[in-house]
C-alpha positions as CSV (number, residue, x, y, z in Angstrom):
1,X,27.9,12.2,-17.5
2,X,26.3,10.1,-15.2
3,X,28.5,7.3,-13.4
4,X,27.1,3.5,-14.2
5,X,27.7,1.1,-11.3
6,X,26.8,-2.6,-11.6
7,X,25.8,-4.5,-8.7
8,X,27.7,-7.5,-7.8
9,X,25.0,-9.8,-9.4
10,X,24.2,-7.8,-12.5
11,X,28.0,-8.2,-13.2
12,X,27.8,-12.0,-12.5
13,X,25.2,-12.1,-14.6
14,X,26.6,-10.0,-17.7
15,X,30.1,-12.5,-17.4
16,X,27.6,-16.0,-18.0
17,X,26.6,-14.2,-20.9
18,X,27.9,-15.2,-24.8
19,X,30.3,-13.3,-25.6
20,X,28.2,-11.4,-28.4
21,X,25.5,-10.7,-26.3
22,X,27.5,-9.2,-23.3
23,X,29.2,-7.1,-25.6
24,X,25.4,-5.6,-26.8
25,X,24.7,-5.4,-23.2
26,X,27.5,-3.5,-22.5
27,X,27.2,-0.9,-25.0
28,X,23.8,0.0,-24.2
29,X,24.5,-0.1,-20.6
30,X,27.4,2.6,-21.2
31,X,24.9,4.9,-23.1
32,X,22.8,4.6,-19.9
33,X,25.8,7.4,-18.8
34,X,25.0,10.4,-21.0
35,X,20.8,9.0,-21.3
36,X,20.3,7.9,-17.8
37,X,16.3,7.7,-18.3
38,X,16.1,6.0,-21.8
39,X,14.6,3.0,-20.5
40,X,11.6,2.3,-19.8
41,X,9.6,3.4,-16.1
42,X,8.8,-0.2,-14.0
43,X,5.7,0.4,-11.5
44,X,3.8,-2.0,-8.8
45,X,6.9,-3.5,-6.6
46,X,9.8,-2.0,-8.8
47,X,8.4,1.7,-8.9
48,X,11.9,3.8,-8.9
49,X,13.6,1.1,-11.4
50,X,14.1,1.5,-15.0
51,X,14.2,-1.4,-18.1
52,X,16.7,-1.2,-20.9
53,X,15.5,-3.6,-23.4
54,X,18.4,-5.4,-25.5
55,X,17.6,-8.0,-27.7
56,X,15.9,-10.9,-25.5
57,X,17.4,-9.8,-22.3
58,X,16.8,-6.9,-20.0
59,X,18.9,-4.2,-17.6
60,X,17.3,-3.2,-14.8
61,X,18.7,-0.4,-13.4
62,X,18.2,2.6,-10.8
63,X,19.5,6.4,-11.0
64,X,20.3,8.0,-8.6
65,X,20.0,12.1,-9.7
66,X,22.1,13.3,-6.2
67,X,25.2,11.0,-6.9
68,X,25.1,11.2,-10.9
69,X,24.7,7.3,-10.6
70,X,23.4,4.9,-12.4
71,X,23.3,1.5,-10.5
72,X,22.2,-1.6,-12.6
73,X,20.7,-4.2,-10.5
74,X,20.2,-7.0,-12.6
75,X,20.6,-8.6,-16.3
76,X,19.0,-11.1,-18.0
77,X,16.5,-12.9,-20.1
78,X,13.2,-11.0,-19.7
79,X,11.4,-13.8,-18.2
80,X,13.9,-14.0,-15.2
81,X,15.0,-10.9,-14.6
82,X,12.4,-9.2,-12.9
83,X,11.6,-11.9,-10.4
84,X,14.0,-11.1,-7.7
């Protein structure tokens, strides 16, 4: 089982979401503890990161196998989440 850690930016983005959306995203993030490679691998500048689709939202995260951690870097709409 992996530990899931939210970055400060990801936590802020999550707090700004509507309650129902926040619940769906949190449920998906919790599942990453058991299945960290569930998402799609990203390429190019974002190589080494994964993305998980939750409706129209995306969760961008990194898997650190050494420390058994999943670090969530960004949460947001598809059009915005990959820009930073």
